[in-house]
N, C-alpha and C positions, 0 to 999 in steps of 0.2 A: 193368169195362167190356168189352163185346163189340162188335167191329166185323166187318162183312162187306164185303170190298173186291172190286170187279170191274174187271179190266183185260183187254182182248182183243188186245193187240199187244205186241211186244217193248219198245216205248218205254214202254208203260203198266206193264210189269213192272219196268223200271228205276225209274221215278218212284214207282211203288207201293212198291218195296222201301225207298227212301229215306224215304218218308213213314212206313212202319212202324217203321223204326229211330228216327225222331224221336218218334213216339207212344210207343214203348217207353221213351225217355228220360224222358218225362213220367209214365209209369205202367208199371212192370215187370209188373204183374199182368194186363194186358189180354189178352184172347183174340181171335184173328183167324182167320177162314176167308177164303179168297180164290180167285178165278179170275185166273190170271196165269202165272207161270213159276218157273224155279229161283231167280231173284233174290229174289222175294217169299217164296219158301219158305225160303230161307237166312236171310232177315231175321227169321223167326220166325213166319210164318203157316202154317196148315195149307192145303196146295194141294188144291182140289177138282177143278179142270179146268184143263188147260194151254191157253194162248192159241193154240198151233199147231193145236188142233182147231177153232178159231173163225175162222180167217183166210180170209174170203171177200171178194174184191175185185171192185168194179164192179157195175153194175146186173144184167147178165146172169148173172154168177156167183152173185149173191145169190138171184136167182129160181130158178136150177137147184138150189140147195141149201136151199130154203125148209123142206123136211121136217126136215133136221138142225137148222136154226135153231130151229124151233118146239119140237123135242124138247129142245134145250138150254134154252130159255126155261122149259118146264114143270119140268125138273129143278132149275133154278136157283131157282125159286119154292118148290119143295118143300124144298130144302136150307135156304133163308133161314127159312122157316116153323119148321123143326125146330130151327134154331140160336137163333132169336129174339134177333137182335143189338140193341144199343142204337142203332146207326146203320148205315146202309148207305152206303158210300163208293164212288161211281162214277168211273171214270178214262176220259175220252174215250169211244171206241167207241160212238157215239150210236145206231146202228141197233138194238143190243141194249139198251144201258143206259137209253135213254129209255123203252123198253117196261117195263123192270124198275122204273123210277122211278114210272111211272103206277100200276102194280100195288102197289108198296110204299106209296105214299101212301094208297091205298085201305085197305091193311091197317094203317095208322097207324104205320108205321115212319118214323124220321127219315131223310131223304135228303139227302146231301151230295155235291156234284159237285166233284171235284178235277180240273182241266183241262177247261175248257168244250168242249162240241161246237162244231164250226166252223159254227154256225147263221148267222154273219155272211156266209158264202160262198154259202149257198144255203138255201132253206126258212126264211127269217126268221120266218115265222109259227109255227115250232116254239117260239118264245120264249113264246107264249101258254100252251102246255102246260107248259113249263119253270117258269114262274111258279107254276102250280097245283101241281106235283108235286115240285119241288126246293126244300128248305127253306133250303139254304145253297149258294151258287155261288162257287167260288174260281177266278179266271182268272189266266192266266199271260202273256197278251199285252196290252201297254199300251192298244191301241185297243179291246179288248173291253169295258173299263169304260164307255167312251163309247158304245159300241154298245148295251149293255144299258140305259144311262141313257135312251136314246131310247124304250125300251119301259117306262120307269118301274119297272125291276127292279133293285134294289140288289145289286151283287156286290162282291167284294173282290179287288183285285189284289195278288198275293203275290210277284211277281217270277217269273223263268222258272227252272225247275229245272235246265235244261241248263247254266246258268252255273256252278253250284256243282258239278255232276257233272264238268265239264271242268276246272274249277280244281283239284279234288281229284286228278284223274288227272294233270295236269301237275306237281303238287307231288310226287307219288309217283314219277313216272318223268321227272324233269327231264332226264336224260341218256339216256332210253330210245331204242333203235333198233329197227328191224324187219329181220328177215332175209328177203332177197329170194333165193329159192333158184335161179332159172333164169338170172339175169343179173347182172352187176356194173356196168351202166351207171349213170351218175350221176343222171339225171332220173327221178323216180318219179311215176307218174300213178295215182291211186286210182280204181277203178271200183266205185261203190256202186249196184248195179242194183236194190236193193229187197229186200224180205223175203218176198214172196209168189211162188209159182211163175208165176202168170199174168203178173205184171208183169215178172219177170226174163226170161221167154221172149220178151217183146215188145221189150225194150230192150237186153239184154246182147249179143245177136248184132250189133246195129248198133255198139255200143261196141267189140266185138272186131274188127270189120272196120276200124274206125278205127285200131286198134293196129298193123295191118300197115304203115301209112303213117308210123310213127314208130319206125323200127328202133333209134334211138339212146336210146329210153326203155324203162324197165322198167314194165310195167303190173301192177297187183295188184288182183285181185277180192276184195272183202270179202264172204264167204259169210254168208248169213243163218243165225242160230242155230237156227232151226226147220226147216232143210232138210238132208238128208243129203249127204255128199260125192259119192255116186253121181249125184246130180242134175246136178252141174256137169261131170262127167267128159266126156261127149260134147261139151258146149259149149266146153270149153277145150282139147281134145286137139290141135287143129290150129294153135294159137297159141303158138309157142315163147318169145316175149318176154312171155308173160302167166303170172303165178303167182297164188297165192291165200292168204288167211289166214282163220282162223276165230277168232271171239271176240277179235280183235285190231284192230278197226276204228279205235279211237282211237290205238293205237300207229302204225298206217299213216298216219293223218292228221298225226301229228306229224312225219313224214318226207316226205309228199307235196309235190311242186312244183305239182300241179294235180289236179283231180278232175272226173270225170263222174259226176253224181249224180242219182238218181231223186227226183222232187219229194216232199216230205214233211219230216219231222223232220230227216232226214239233211242237207238243204240248210242248215239252221240250224246243225247241229253242225259241218259243214265250214267255215262262215263263222266260227264261234267259235274254230276252230283256226287261222283266218287263211289258209286254203288257197284260192287262186283256183279258181272252179268254173263249170261249165256245168250248168244244170238241164235234166233230160231227162224227158219224159213221153210215153208212147204207150200207149193202151188199145185195146180192140176198137172197131170203128167204131160199133157200137150204143151202147156205153157212152159213147164220146166225144161222139156226137150228142146223147145225152140230157143229158150234163154241160154242153155248150154252151148248151142251152136254159135250164138251171136255175141255173148258177153265175154270180154277179153281181160277182165281184171282178176287179180289173184284172190281178192276177198270180196264178200258181200257187205261187210260192216264198214261204215265210215270210220270207225275207230281204227280198224286195222289198216284201211287204205291210207289214212293220213299218217299213221305211224310207220307204214311200210313194213309191218311185221305182224305176226299173230299175237295180238295182245289179249283179245277176248275169244273164247271158243265159239266156233260157228257150226251149228248142227243143220245141215242142209238136206232137204227132201228126205230120202230114205234113212239118213242118219238121225233125223228127228224122231227119236223113239222115247218111250217112257224110261227104258233102261239107261239110255245115254244121258237123258236129262237128270235122272237120279244120281248117276255118277258125277256129273259136273256140278250139280247143286251141292252135294256133299263137299266137294272141294271148296266151292265158294264160301260155304258156311263154316268150314272147320279147318281148312288148310292154311296155317298162318304164313307160310312161305309164299304161297300163291297170292294171298291177299296183300302181302307187302310188296310183291312185284307189280300187282295191279295198281297199287297206290302210287308207286314211282312212275309207272307208265302214264297214268291218268294226269299226274302233275305235269309231265312233259307235254302231253296233249293240249292241256289248257294254255301252256306257254306258247305253243305253236299257233293256236287259234286266236290268241289275244294280241298277236304281233301287229295286227292291222288297226287296233283301237276299236272305238265304237262303230260297229258296222253300219247301223241304220243312219247315224249322223253322217258318216262318211259317204253313204250312198246318196242321201238327200243333197248334200253339198255338191257332189259330183254331177248329179242330174241337173241341178240349177245352173252350175257353172257351164256345163256342156250346152245347155239350151241358150244361155246368154251369149256364148261365143258363136253359136249357130245363127242366132238372130243378127248379131253384129255383122257377120259375113254376108248375110242376105240383104242388108241395108243397101239402098242405092247410094252411090258416091255423090 
């Protein structure tokens, strides 16, 4: 069996690697080519292109890099054609992957989507195209199943893969600590400013200005795996109570008393570690204006979306100021009532996301079973 897996971000690399490991448990002889990162490569796939070559954020950034994106699409199609996989497995990354799905269906490849695009947030009419081009959709958020049901498109909820990832980490490093190099103060605040240069440059400077007003705390920046240390040097050099870590975000979250987190998967990871957080979002004015016109969900944080209420504070665009961050961080560090409520909500969140069991194992079994049934149907009588 041959698989071609496409992930365009660090989170996709993580979940793709766990999926590969589970697929190999079911069949050691499989062959996999992938777009992803070191994790998918170390899990046993042949890495074709690294996700850090694909990271374009926002409407204006995508438009300015259209030439590169189109070149990548052409190369991807050529590589798939040469490899002739039994199935193409797409992991989120909709701008690229939905185009590949449409082409792949025309070429009669089996298309499986692991981790649905967030079409429930905007461009709901994309579901019409998904129904035509995606043979099997595996979803990881409980409300996604009900969303697709409204479009008469059957999907399979497999649980959220972050639950198993974080549980495994906690078991391995139950007594783990993180070294904070520039201070010995007791309170640790994690800064998770994102994985792309554009978003970090928008948000990290505001986070850092906030640090000046908390001299009794140690602030630790989680560096993005795809960015060099030099990128952070100028940003951090004037902040003596701020240090940084690389490839140690989870270890940081096991020690953090609070966190300032860029919207996205990191908000969910932080909650699953039980860390009180403020969700931060700020983009270019053009990108934000377009997003406001298109996005139809009540919240930007996955925590709030899954719980269907405001669990964690969201500071969006003009609301993301030093003054507002100081106010919210003080509450997270010192307000015992707020901390107790967050603890109760986080516990409920974990229960909801754990309902599907081991997501990667479920996904691998579902994929293998689906392809086995498809092969049987195509056998001559």
